[in-house]
HTML snippet that shows the backbone in 3Dmol.js (N, CA, C, O; Angstrom):
<script src="https://3Dmol.org/build/3Dmol-min.js"></script>
<div id="view" style="width:600px;height:400px;position:relative"></div>
<script>
const pdb = `
ATOM      1  N   MET A   1     -14.178   5.638 -12.149  1.00  0.00           N
ATOM      2  CA  MET A   1     -12.817   4.678 -13.616  1.00  0.00           C
ATOM      3  C   MET A   1     -12.880   3.561 -12.601  1.00  0.00           C
ATOM      4  O   MET A   1     -13.084   3.593 -11.388  1.00  0.00           O
ATOM      5  N   PRO A   2     -12.647   2.553 -13.445  1.00  0.00           N
ATOM      6  CA  PRO A   2     -12.420   1.032 -13.152  1.00  0.00           C
ATOM      7  C   PRO A   2     -10.208   1.236 -12.291  1.00  0.00           C
ATOM      8  O   PRO A   2      -9.222   1.783 -12.785  1.00  0.00           O
ATOM      9  N   LYS A   3     -10.375   0.556 -11.075  1.00  0.00           N
ATOM     10  CA  LYS A   3      -9.177  -0.229 -10.784  1.00  0.00           C
ATOM     11  C   LYS A   3      -8.481  -0.999 -11.260  1.00  0.00           C
ATOM     12  O   LYS A   3      -8.971  -1.244 -12.362  1.00  0.00           O
ATOM     13  N   TYR A   4      -7.332  -1.742 -11.081  1.00  0.00           N
ATOM     14  CA  TYR A   4      -6.689  -2.905 -11.982  1.00  0.00           C
ATOM     15  C   TYR A   4      -6.120  -2.763 -10.693  1.00  0.00           C
ATOM     16  O   TYR A   4      -6.050  -1.827  -9.897  1.00  0.00           O
ATOM     17  N   ARG A   5      -5.396  -4.949 -10.700  1.00  0.00           N
ATOM     18  CA  ARG A   5      -4.639  -4.998 -10.094  1.00  0.00           C
ATOM     19  C   ARG A   5      -4.194  -5.531 -11.121  1.00  0.00           C
ATOM     20  O   ARG A   5      -4.857  -6.052 -12.018  1.00  0.00           O
ATOM     21  N   VAL A   6      -2.159  -5.355 -10.993  1.00  0.00           N
ATOM     22  CA  VAL A   6      -1.462  -6.250 -12.074  1.00  0.00           C
ATOM     23  C   VAL A   6      -1.085  -7.773 -11.950  1.00  0.00           C
ATOM     24  O   VAL A   6      -0.482  -8.261 -10.994  1.00  0.00           O
ATOM     25  N   ASP A   7      -1.458  -8.338 -12.878  1.00  0.00           N
ATOM     26  CA  ASP A   7      -1.251 -10.433 -12.720  1.00  0.00           C
ATOM     27  C   ASP A   7      -0.022 -10.699 -12.941  1.00  0.00           C
ATOM     28  O   ASP A   7       0.628 -11.583 -12.384  1.00  0.00           O
ATOM     29  N   GLN A   8       0.551  -9.551 -14.198  1.00  0.00           N
ATOM     30  CA  GLN A   8       1.362  -9.491 -14.602  1.00  0.00           C
ATOM     31  C   GLN A   8       2.617  -8.488 -14.877  1.00  0.00           C
ATOM     32  O   GLN A   8       2.353  -7.306 -15.097  1.00  0.00           O
ATOM     33  N   PRO A   9       3.695  -8.831 -14.873  1.00  0.00           N
ATOM     34  CA  PRO A   9       4.516  -7.398 -15.639  1.00  0.00           C
ATOM     35  C   PRO A   9       3.945  -6.834 -16.261  1.00  0.00           C
ATOM     36  O   PRO A   9       3.133  -7.552 -16.843  1.00  0.00           O
ATOM     37  N   ILE A  10       3.839  -5.348 -16.652  1.00  0.00           N
ATOM     38  CA  ILE A  10       3.427  -4.573 -17.326  1.00  0.00           C
ATOM     39  C   ILE A  10       4.420  -3.348 -17.934  1.00  0.00           C
ATOM     40  O   ILE A  10       5.347  -2.972 -17.217  1.00  0.00           O
ATOM     41  N   THR A  11       4.252  -2.824 -19.051  1.00  0.00           N
ATOM     42  CA  THR A  11       5.326  -1.978 -19.225  1.00  0.00           C
ATOM     43  C   THR A  11       3.870  -1.096 -20.315  1.00  0.00           C
ATOM     44  O   THR A  11       3.126  -1.515 -21.202  1.00  0.00           O
ATOM     45  N   LEU A  12       4.006  -0.058 -19.789  1.00  0.00           N
ATOM     46  CA  LEU A  12       3.014   1.264 -21.209  1.00  0.00           C
ATOM     47  C   LEU A  12       2.992   1.938 -21.383  1.00  0.00           C
ATOM     48  O   LEU A  12       2.654   2.805 -20.577  1.00  0.00           O
ATOM     49  N   TYR A  13       3.410   2.234 -22.889  1.00  0.00           N
ATOM     50  CA  TYR A  13       3.743   3.686 -23.762  1.00  0.00           C
ATOM     51  C   TYR A  13       3.235   4.345 -23.458  1.00  0.00           C
ATOM     52  O   TYR A  13       3.923   4.836 -22.563  1.00  0.00           O
ATOM     53  N   GLY A  14       1.981   5.095 -23.535  1.00  0.00           N
ATOM     54  CA  GLY A  14       1.355   6.101 -23.674  1.00  0.00           C
ATOM     55  C   GLY A  14      -0.250   6.050 -22.796  1.00  0.00           C
ATOM     56  O   GLY A  14      -0.910   5.044 -22.536  1.00  0.00           O
ATOM     57  N   GLY A  15      -0.477   7.078 -22.565  1.00  0.00           N
ATOM     58  CA  GLY A  15      -1.775   7.594 -21.974  1.00  0.00           C
ATOM     59  C   GLY A  15      -2.020   7.761 -20.929  1.00  0.00           C
ATOM     60  O   GLY A  15      -1.283   8.697 -20.619  1.00  0.00           O
ATOM     61  N   GLU A  16      -2.477   7.545 -20.245  1.00  0.00           N
ATOM     62  CA  GLU A  16      -3.273   8.555 -19.121  1.00  0.00           C
ATOM     63  C   GLU A  16      -3.144   7.378 -17.974  1.00  0.00           C
ATOM     64  O   GLU A  16      -3.287   6.178 -18.205  1.00  0.00           O
ATOM     65  N   LEU A  17      -2.820   8.006 -16.589  1.00  0.00           N
ATOM     66  CA  LEU A  17      -2.807   7.264 -15.387  1.00  0.00           C
ATOM     67  C   LEU A  17      -3.129   7.951 -13.894  1.00  0.00           C
ATOM     68  O   LEU A  17      -2.537   8.987 -13.591  1.00  0.00           O
ATOM     69  N   ILE A  18      -4.030   7.377 -13.026  1.00  0.00           N
ATOM     70  CA  ILE A  18      -4.446   7.545 -12.135  1.00  0.00           C
ATOM     71  C   ILE A  18      -3.659   7.145 -10.924  1.00  0.00           C
ATOM     72  O   ILE A  18      -4.377   6.197 -10.607  1.00  0.00           O
ATOM     73  N   LEU A  19      -3.011   7.154 -10.293  1.00  0.00           N
ATOM     74  CA  LEU A  19      -1.268   7.210  -9.708  1.00  0.00           C
ATOM     75  C   LEU A  19      -1.644   7.672  -8.323  1.00  0.00           C
ATOM     76  O   LEU A  19      -2.456   8.582  -8.153  1.00  0.00           O
ATOM     77  N   THR A  20      -0.871   6.851  -7.044  1.00  0.00           N
ATOM     78  CA  THR A  20      -0.641   6.857  -5.869  1.00  0.00           C
ATOM     79  C   THR A  20       0.366   8.116  -6.163  1.00  0.00           C
ATOM     80  O   THR A  20       0.596   8.454  -7.324  1.00  0.00           O
ATOM     81  N   ASP A  21       0.953   8.787  -5.046  1.00  0.00           N
ATOM     82  CA  ASP A  21       2.419  10.111  -4.762  1.00  0.00           C
ATOM     83  C   ASP A  21       3.077   9.396  -5.077  1.00  0.00           C
ATOM     84  O   ASP A  21       3.856   9.546  -6.018  1.00  0.00           O
ATOM     85  N   ALA A  22       2.890   7.651  -3.878  1.00  0.00           N
ATOM     86  CA  ALA A  22       4.467   6.554  -3.756  1.00  0.00           C
ATOM     87  C   ALA A  22       4.421   6.081  -5.589  1.00  0.00           C
ATOM     88  O   ALA A  22       5.521   6.222  -6.124  1.00  0.00           O
ATOM     89  N   GLN A  23       3.777   5.786  -6.125  1.00  0.00           N
ATOM     90  CA  GLN A  23       3.473   4.967  -7.628  1.00  0.00           C
ATOM     91  C   GLN A  23       4.480   6.380  -8.366  1.00  0.00           C
ATOM     92  O   GLN A  23       5.679   6.172  -8.551  1.00  0.00           O
ATOM     93  N   ALA A  24       3.924   7.644  -8.709  1.00  0.00           N
ATOM     94  CA  ALA A  24       3.977   8.174  -9.533  1.00  0.00           C
ATOM     95  C   ALA A  24       5.658   9.084  -9.109  1.00  0.00           C
ATOM     96  O   ALA A  24       6.186   9.884  -9.881  1.00  0.00           O
ATOM     97  N   SER A  25       6.160   8.739  -7.898  1.00  0.00           N
ATOM     98  CA  SER A  25       6.952   9.478  -7.512  1.00  0.00           C
ATOM     99  C   SER A  25       8.012   8.772  -8.226  1.00  0.00           C
ATOM    100  O   SER A  25       8.823   9.344  -8.955  1.00  0.00           O
ATOM    101  N   ALA A  26       7.986   7.373  -7.976  1.00  0.00           N
ATOM    102  CA  ALA A  26       9.289   6.716  -8.695  1.00  0.00           C
ATOM    103  C   ALA A  26       9.555   6.672  -9.836  1.00  0.00           C
ATOM    104  O   ALA A  26      10.697   6.548 -10.278  1.00  0.00           O
ATOM    105  N   ARG A  27       8.195   6.797 -10.710  1.00  0.00           N
ATOM    106  CA  ARG A  27       8.122   7.086 -12.503  1.00  0.00           C
ATOM    107  C   ARG A  27       8.575   8.464 -12.599  1.00  0.00           C
ATOM    108  O   ARG A  27       9.178   8.568 -13.667  1.00  0.00           O
ATOM    109  N   ALA A  28       8.557   9.673 -11.913  1.00  0.00           N
ATOM    110  CA  ALA A  28       8.328  11.022 -11.976  1.00  0.00           C
ATOM    111  C   ALA A  28       9.108  11.175 -13.422  1.00  0.00           C
ATOM    112  O   ALA A  28       8.920  11.799 -14.466  1.00  0.00           O
ATOM    113  N   HIS A  29       9.813  10.512 -13.044  1.00  0.00           N
ATOM    114  CA  HIS A  29      11.125  10.966 -15.318  1.00  0.00           C
ATOM    115  C   HIS A  29       9.798  10.709 -16.588  1.00  0.00           C
ATOM    116  O   HIS A  29       9.407  11.421 -17.512  1.00  0.00           O
ATOM    117  N   SER A  30       9.499   9.735 -16.233  1.00  0.00           N
ATOM    118  CA  SER A  30       8.259   9.520 -17.573  1.00  0.00           C
ATOM    119  C   SER A  30       6.525   9.618 -17.683  1.00  0.00           C
ATOM    120  O   SER A  30       5.639   9.135 -18.389  1.00  0.00           O
ATOM    121  N   LEU A  31       6.673  10.817 -16.204  1.00  0.00           N
ATOM    122  CA  LEU A  31       5.708  10.764 -16.234  1.00  0.00           C
ATOM    123  C   LEU A  31       5.126  12.144 -15.808  1.00  0.00           C
ATOM    124  O   LEU A  31       5.411  12.640 -14.718  1.00  0.00           O
ATOM    125  N   GLU A  32       4.088  12.900 -16.934  1.00  0.00           N
ATOM    126  CA  GLU A  32       3.694  14.344 -16.917  1.00  0.00           C
ATOM    127  C   GLU A  32       2.076  14.584 -15.969  1.00  0.00           C
ATOM    128  O   GLU A  32       1.094  13.894 -16.244  1.00  0.00           O
ATOM    129  N   GLN A  33       2.050  15.549 -14.976  1.00  0.00           N
ATOM    130  CA  GLN A  33       1.282  15.373 -13.981  1.00  0.00           C
ATOM    131  C   GLN A  33       0.364  16.425 -14.975  1.00  0.00           C
ATOM    132  O   GLN A  33       0.740  17.428 -15.580  1.00  0.00           O
ATOM    133  N   VAL A  34      -1.205  15.692 -14.887  1.00  0.00           N
ATOM    134  CA  VAL A  34      -2.161  16.455 -15.209  1.00  0.00           C
ATOM    135  C   VAL A  34      -3.145  17.097 -14.512  1.00  0.00           C
ATOM    136  O   VAL A  34      -3.853  17.981 -14.994  1.00  0.00           O
ATOM    137  N   LYS A  35      -3.221  16.645 -13.287  1.00  0.00           N
ATOM    138  CA  LYS A  35      -3.616  17.353 -12.131  1.00  0.00           C
ATOM    139  C   LYS A  35      -3.920  16.281 -11.452  1.00  0.00           C
ATOM    140  O   LYS A  35      -4.270  15.183 -11.884  1.00  0.00           O
ATOM    141  N   LYS A  36      -3.719  16.767  -9.963  1.00  0.00           N
ATOM    142  CA  LYS A  36      -3.446  15.838  -8.841  1.00  0.00           C
ATOM    143  C   LYS A  36      -4.183  14.330  -8.921  1.00  0.00           C
ATOM    144  O   LYS A  36      -5.303  13.831  -9.022  1.00  0.00           O
ATOM    145  N   GLY A  37      -2.683  13.931  -8.797  1.00  0.00           N
ATOM    146  CA  GLY A  37      -3.222  12.268  -8.667  1.00  0.00           C
ATOM    147  C   GLY A  37      -2.874  11.273 -10.326  1.00  0.00           C
ATOM    148  O   GLY A  37      -2.491  10.103 -10.342  1.00  0.00           O
ATOM    149  N   ARG A  38      -3.139  12.133 -11.560  1.00  0.00           N
ATOM    150  CA  ARG A  38      -3.552  11.826 -12.469  1.00  0.00           C
ATOM    151  C   ARG A  38      -2.043  12.675 -13.626  1.00  0.00           C
ATOM    152  O   ARG A  38      -1.831  13.884 -13.536  1.00  0.00           O
ATOM    153  N   TYR A  39      -1.314  11.888 -14.460  1.00  0.00           N
ATOM    154  CA  TYR A  39      -0.345  11.563 -15.164  1.00  0.00           C
ATOM    155  C   TYR A  39      -0.734  10.844 -16.825  1.00  0.00           C
ATOM    156  O   TYR A  39      -1.373   9.833 -17.120  1.00  0.00           O
ATOM    157  N   THR A  40      -0.021  11.889 -17.694  1.00  0.00           N
ATOM    158  CA  THR A  40      -0.212  10.974 -19.167  1.00  0.00           C
ATOM    159  C   THR A  40       1.872  10.729 -18.954  1.00  0.00           C
ATOM    160  O   THR A  40       2.893  11.323 -18.606  1.00  0.00           O
ATOM    161  N   ILE A  41       1.161   8.927 -19.668  1.00  0.00           N
ATOM    162  CA  ILE A  41       2.700   9.061 -19.796  1.00  0.00           C
ATOM    163  C   ILE A  41       3.839  10.033 -21.091  1.00  0.00           C
ATOM    164  O   ILE A  41       3.375  10.621 -22.067  1.00  0.00           O
ATOM    165  N   VAL A  42       4.681   9.996 -20.893  1.00  0.00           N
ATOM    166  CA  VAL A  42       5.518  10.276 -21.917  1.00  0.00           C
ATOM    167  C   VAL A  42       6.891   9.284 -22.318  1.00  0.00           C
ATOM    168  O   VAL A  42       7.728   9.343 -23.219  1.00  0.00           O
ATOM    169  N   GLN A  43       6.672   8.401 -21.222  1.00  0.00           N
ATOM    170  CA  GLN A  43       8.114   7.506 -21.354  1.00  0.00           C
ATOM    171  C   GLN A  43       7.741   6.470 -20.864  1.00  0.00           C
ATOM    172  O   GLN A  43       6.980   6.451 -19.897  1.00  0.00           O
ATOM    173  N   PRO A  44       8.311   5.168 -21.565  1.00  0.00           N
ATOM    174  CA  PRO A  44       7.807   4.293 -21.124  1.00  0.00           C
ATOM    175  C   PRO A  44       7.607   4.007 -19.126  1.00  0.00           C
ATOM    176  O   PRO A  44       8.478   4.160 -18.270  1.00  0.00           O
ATOM    177  N   VAL A  45       6.473   3.664 -18.981  1.00  0.00           N
ATOM    178  CA  VAL A  45       6.247   2.911 -17.288  1.00  0.00           C
ATOM    179  C   VAL A  45       5.920   1.421 -17.405  1.00  0.00           C
ATOM    180  O   VAL A  45       5.308   0.861 -18.314  1.00  0.00           O
ATOM    181  N   GLN A  46       6.653   0.699 -15.887  1.00  0.00           N
ATOM    182  CA  GLN A  46       6.567  -0.355 -15.817  1.00  0.00           C
ATOM    183  C   GLN A  46       5.773  -0.631 -14.690  1.00  0.00           C
ATOM    184  O   GLN A  46       5.908   0.409 -14.045  1.00  0.00           O
ATOM    185  N   PHE A  47       4.969  -1.423 -13.982  1.00  0.00           N
ATOM    186  CA  PHE A  47       4.006  -1.815 -13.207  1.00  0.00           C
ATOM    187  C   PHE A  47       4.678  -3.702 -12.690  1.00  0.00           C
ATOM    188  O   PHE A  47       4.694  -4.681 -13.435  1.00  0.00           O
ATOM    189  N   LYS A  48       5.041  -3.650 -11.541  1.00  0.00           N
ATOM    190  CA  LYS A  48       4.864  -5.020 -10.772  1.00  0.00           C
ATOM    191  C   LYS A  48       3.894  -5.557 -10.638  1.00  0.00           C
ATOM    192  O   LYS A  48       2.802  -4.989 -10.647  1.00  0.00           O
ATOM    193  N   ILE A  49       4.101  -7.013 -10.452  1.00  0.00           N
ATOM    194  CA  ILE A  49       2.761  -8.100 -10.028  1.00  0.00           C
ATOM    195  C   ILE A  49       2.096  -7.498  -8.750  1.00  0.00           C
ATOM    196  O   ILE A  49       2.927  -7.020  -7.978  1.00  0.00           O
ATOM    197  N   GLY A  50       0.770  -7.404  -8.333  1.00  0.00           N
ATOM    198  CA  GLY A  50       0.597  -6.732  -7.624  1.00  0.00           C
ATOM    199  C   GLY A  50       0.007  -5.422  -7.530  1.00  0.00           C
ATOM    200  O   GLY A  50      -1.165  -5.294  -7.175  1.00  0.00           O
ATOM    201  N   GLU A  51       0.577  -4.657  -7.759  1.00  0.00           N
ATOM    202  CA  GLU A  51       0.457  -3.461  -8.552  1.00  0.00           C
ATOM    203  C   GLU A  51      -1.173  -2.545  -8.128  1.00  0.00           C
ATOM    204  O   GLU A  51      -2.192  -3.185  -8.388  1.00  0.00           O
ATOM    205  N   GLU A  52      -1.292  -1.644  -7.737  1.00  0.00           N
ATOM    206  CA  GLU A  52      -3.126  -1.318  -8.090  1.00  0.00           C
ATOM    207  C   GLU A  52      -2.684   0.096  -9.119  1.00  0.00           C
ATOM    208  O   GLU A  52      -1.746   0.863  -8.904  1.00  0.00           O
ATOM    209  N   ILE A  53      -3.569   0.148 -10.156  1.00  0.00           N
ATOM    210  CA  ILE A  53      -3.417   1.585 -10.621  1.00  0.00           C
ATOM    211  C   ILE A  53      -5.137   1.700 -11.887  1.00  0.00           C
ATOM    212  O   ILE A  53      -5.941   0.901 -12.367  1.00  0.00           O
ATOM    213  N   VAL A  54      -4.955   2.851 -11.906  1.00  0.00           N
ATOM    214  CA  VAL A  54      -6.580   3.194 -12.241  1.00  0.00           C
ATOM    215  C   VAL A  54      -6.005   3.751 -13.726  1.00  0.00           C
ATOM    216  O   VAL A  54      -5.334   4.751 -13.981  1.00  0.00           O
ATOM    217  N   ILE A  55      -6.507   2.767 -14.539  1.00  0.00           N
ATOM    218  CA  ILE A  55      -6.890   3.334 -15.793  1.00  0.00           C
ATOM    219  C   ILE A  55      -8.289   3.805 -16.792  1.00  0.00           C
ATOM    220  O   ILE A  55      -9.219   3.047 -17.068  1.00  0.00           O
ATOM    221  N   PRO A  56      -8.186   4.920 -17.135  1.00  0.00           N
ATOM    222  CA  PRO A  56      -9.463   5.704 -17.425  1.00  0.00           C
ATOM    223  C   PRO A  56      -9.773   5.423 -19.024  1.00  0.00           C
ATOM    224  O   PRO A  56      -9.070   5.766 -19.975  1.00  0.00           O
ATOM    225  N   GLY A  57     -11.465   4.450 -19.059  1.00  0.00           N
ATOM    226  CA  GLY A  57     -11.260   4.201 -19.884  1.00  0.00           C
ATOM    227  C   GLY A  57     -11.327   2.461 -20.452  1.00  0.00           C
ATOM    228  O   GLY A  57     -11.043   1.901 -19.394  1.00  0.00           O
ATOM    229  N   GLU A  58     -11.449   1.789 -21.062  1.00  0.00           N
ATOM    230  CA  GLU A  58     -10.532   0.300 -20.921  1.00  0.00           C
ATOM    231  C   GLU A  58      -9.653  -0.105 -21.413  1.00  0.00           C
ATOM    232  O   GLU A  58      -9.303   0.481 -22.438  1.00  0.00           O
ATOM    233  N   PRO A  59      -8.921  -1.185 -21.000  1.00  0.00           N
ATOM    234  CA  PRO A  59      -7.589  -1.340 -21.635  1.00  0.00           C
ATOM    235  C   PRO A  59      -7.868  -1.862 -22.789  1.00  0.00           C
ATOM    236  O   PRO A  59      -8.947  -1.787 -23.376  1.00  0.00           O
ATOM    237  N   ASP A  60      -6.741  -2.493 -23.195  1.00  0.00           N
ATOM    238  CA  ASP A  60      -6.992  -2.704 -24.325  1.00  0.00           C
ATOM    239  C   ASP A  60      -7.239  -4.371 -24.457  1.00  0.00           C
ATOM    240  O   ASP A  60      -7.566  -4.772 -23.340  1.00  0.00           O
ATOM    241  N   LYS A  61      -7.202  -5.371 -25.330  1.00  0.00           N
ATOM    242  CA  LYS A  61      -7.291  -6.873 -25.335  1.00  0.00           C
ATOM    243  C   LYS A  61      -6.083  -7.210 -24.604  1.00  0.00           C
ATOM    244  O   LYS A  61      -6.218  -7.899 -23.593  1.00  0.00           O
ATOM    245  N   ALA A  62      -5.243  -6.937 -24.860  1.00  0.00           N
ATOM    246  CA  ALA A  62      -3.717  -7.214 -24.426  1.00  0.00           C
ATOM    247  C   ALA A  62      -3.367  -6.760 -23.394  1.00  0.00           C
ATOM    248  O   ALA A  62      -2.425  -7.440 -22.988  1.00  0.00           O
ATOM    249  N   LEU A  63      -3.642  -5.827 -22.599  1.00  0.00           N
ATOM    250  CA  LEU A  63      -3.516  -5.553 -21.317  1.00  0.00           C
ATOM    251  C   LEU A  63      -4.794  -5.854 -20.406  1.00  0.00           C
ATOM    252  O   LEU A  63      -4.755  -5.538 -19.217  1.00  0.00           O
ATOM    253  N   SER A  64      -5.539  -6.252 -20.765  1.00  0.00           N
ATOM    254  CA  SER A  64      -6.818  -6.665 -20.432  1.00  0.00           C
ATOM    255  C   SER A  64      -6.275  -8.222 -19.526  1.00  0.00           C
ATOM    256  O   SER A  64      -6.363  -8.389 -18.310  1.00  0.00           O
ATOM    257  N   GLN A  65      -5.903  -8.890 -20.210  1.00  0.00           N
ATOM    258  CA  GLN A  65      -5.274 -10.326 -19.926  1.00  0.00           C
ATOM    259  C   GLN A  65      -4.273  -9.988 -18.998  1.00  0.00           C
ATOM    260  O   GLN A  65      -3.861 -10.929 -18.321  1.00  0.00           O
ATOM    261  N   ARG A  66      -3.724  -8.758 -18.772  1.00  0.00           N
ATOM    262  CA  ARG A  66      -2.331  -8.968 -17.455  1.00  0.00           C
ATOM    263  C   ARG A  66      -2.748  -8.745 -16.237  1.00  0.00           C
ATOM    264  O   ARG A  66      -2.065  -9.120 -15.283  1.00  0.00           O
ATOM    265  N   VAL A  67      -4.085  -8.018 -16.041  1.00  0.00           N
ATOM    266  CA  VAL A  67      -4.897  -7.217 -15.361  1.00  0.00           C
ATOM    267  C   VAL A  67      -5.849  -7.526 -14.931  1.00  0.00           C
ATOM    268  O   VAL A  67      -6.553  -7.734 -15.919  1.00  0.00           O
ATOM    269  N   THR A  68      -6.527  -7.757 -13.907  1.00  0.00           N
ATOM    270  CA  THR A  68      -7.810  -7.624 -12.983  1.00  0.00           C
ATOM    271  C   THR A  68      -8.722  -6.921 -12.889  1.00  0.00           C
ATOM    272  O   THR A  68      -8.084  -5.920 -12.563  1.00  0.00           O
ATOM    273  N   LYS A  69     -10.113  -6.471 -12.908  1.00  0.00           N
ATOM    274  CA  LYS A  69     -10.720  -5.423 -12.267  1.00  0.00           C
ATOM    275  C   LYS A  69     -10.885  -5.807 -11.730  1.00  0.00           C
ATOM    276  O   LYS A  69     -11.074  -7.017 -11.606  1.00  0.00           O
ATOM    277  N   LEU A  70     -10.943  -4.242 -10.444  1.00  0.00           N
ATOM    278  CA  LEU A  70     -11.140  -4.045  -8.838  1.00  0.00           C
ATOM    279  C   LEU A  70     -12.378  -3.785  -8.880  1.00  0.00           C
ATOM    280  O   LEU A  70     -13.185  -4.705  -8.745  1.00  0.00           O
ATOM    281  N   GLU A  71     -12.697  -2.793  -9.028  1.00  0.00           N
ATOM    282  CA  GLU A  71     -13.834  -1.909  -8.177  1.00  0.00           C
ATOM    283  C   GLU A  71     -13.642  -0.476  -9.510  1.00  0.00           C
ATOM    284  O   GLU A  71     -12.913  -0.472 -10.502  1.00  0.00           O
ATOM    285  N   ARG A  72     -14.421   0.398  -9.109  1.00  0.00           N
ATOM    286  CA  ARG A  72     -14.646   1.530  -9.473  1.00  0.00           C
ATOM    287  C   ARG A  72     -14.674   2.686  -8.763  1.00  0.00           C
ATOM    288  O   ARG A  72     -15.764   3.141  -8.417  1.00  0.00           O
ATOM    289  N   THR A  73     -13.406   3.377  -8.416  1.00  0.00           N
ATOM    290  CA  THR A  73     -13.171   4.752  -7.779  1.00  0.00           C
ATOM    291  C   THR A  73     -14.174   5.426  -7.268  1.00  0.00           C
ATOM    292  O   THR A  73     -15.383   5.314  -7.473  1.00  0.00           O
ATOM    293  N   ALA A  74     -13.682   6.016  -6.700  1.00  0.00           N
ATOM    294  CA  ALA A  74     -15.248   7.268  -6.559  1.00  0.00           C
ATOM    295  C   ALA A  74     -15.326   8.315  -6.983  1.00  0.00           C
ATOM    296  O   ALA A  74     -16.171   9.108  -6.568  1.00  0.00           O
ATOM    297  N   GLY A  75     -14.425   8.620  -7.970  1.00  0.00           N
ATOM    298  CA  GLY A  75     -14.099   9.436  -9.030  1.00  0.00           C
ATOM    299  C   GLY A  75     -15.932   9.389 -10.196  1.00  0.00           C
ATOM    300  O   GLY A  75     -16.748  10.154 -10.712  1.00  0.00           O
ATOM    301  N   ALA A  76     -15.685   8.149 -10.043  1.00  0.00           N
ATOM    302  CA  ALA A  76     -16.401   7.423 -11.028  1.00  0.00           C
ATOM    303  C   ALA A  76     -17.693   7.600 -10.848  1.00  0.00           C
ATOM    304  O   ALA A  76     -18.520   7.611 -11.759  1.00  0.00           O
ATOM    305  N   ALA A  77     -17.929   7.749  -9.666  1.00  0.00           N
ATOM    306  CA  ALA A  77     -19.500   8.002  -8.867  1.00  0.00           C
ATOM    307  C   ALA A  77     -19.848   8.874  -9.099  1.00  0.00           C
ATOM    308  O   ALA A  77     -21.041   9.011  -9.370  1.00  0.00           O
ATOM    309  N   ASN A  78     -18.636  10.309  -9.115  1.00  0.00           N
ATOM    310  CA  ASN A  78     -19.079  11.614  -9.421  1.00  0.00           C
ATOM    311  C   ASN A  78     -18.800  11.994 -10.807  1.00  0.00           C
ATOM    312  O   ASN A  78     -18.232  12.985 -11.265  1.00  0.00           O
ATOM    313  N   GLY A  79     -19.332  10.975 -11.367  1.00  0.00           N
ATOM    314  CA  GLY A  79     -19.291  11.903 -12.909  1.00  0.00           C
ATOM    315  C   GLY A  79     -17.942  12.117 -13.872  1.00  0.00           C
ATOM    316  O   GLY A  79     -17.790  12.422 -15.055  1.00  0.00           O
ATOM    317  N   GLU A  80     -16.771  11.710 -12.441  1.00  0.00           N
ATOM    318  CA  GLU A  80     -15.283  12.652 -12.712  1.00  0.00           C
ATOM    319  C   GLU A  80     -14.647  10.902 -14.603  1.00  0.00           C
ATOM    320  O   GLU A  80     -13.598  11.030 -15.236  1.00  0.00           O
TER     321      GLU A  80
END
`;
const viewer = $3Dmol.createViewer("view");
viewer.addModel(pdb, "pdb");
viewer.setStyle({}, {cartoon: {color: "spectrum"}});
viewer.zoomTo();
viewer.render();
</script>
């Protein structure tokens, strides 16, 4: 799955994300853990410029204008 760097502050209202423990901990009230490192957004979450997140699937047009695709994560190479 592709990793993205946040170029402009963003607020996400739904969907799934793969986050570090520190990122998830800071937003624990807004996320529900699906499995280790993977979360469903249950309340809006915000990300600052420079943060890196993994978004399963492709971001929509509006979001893709606020993030830069960095690389594919190891999980994608393993078919996850």
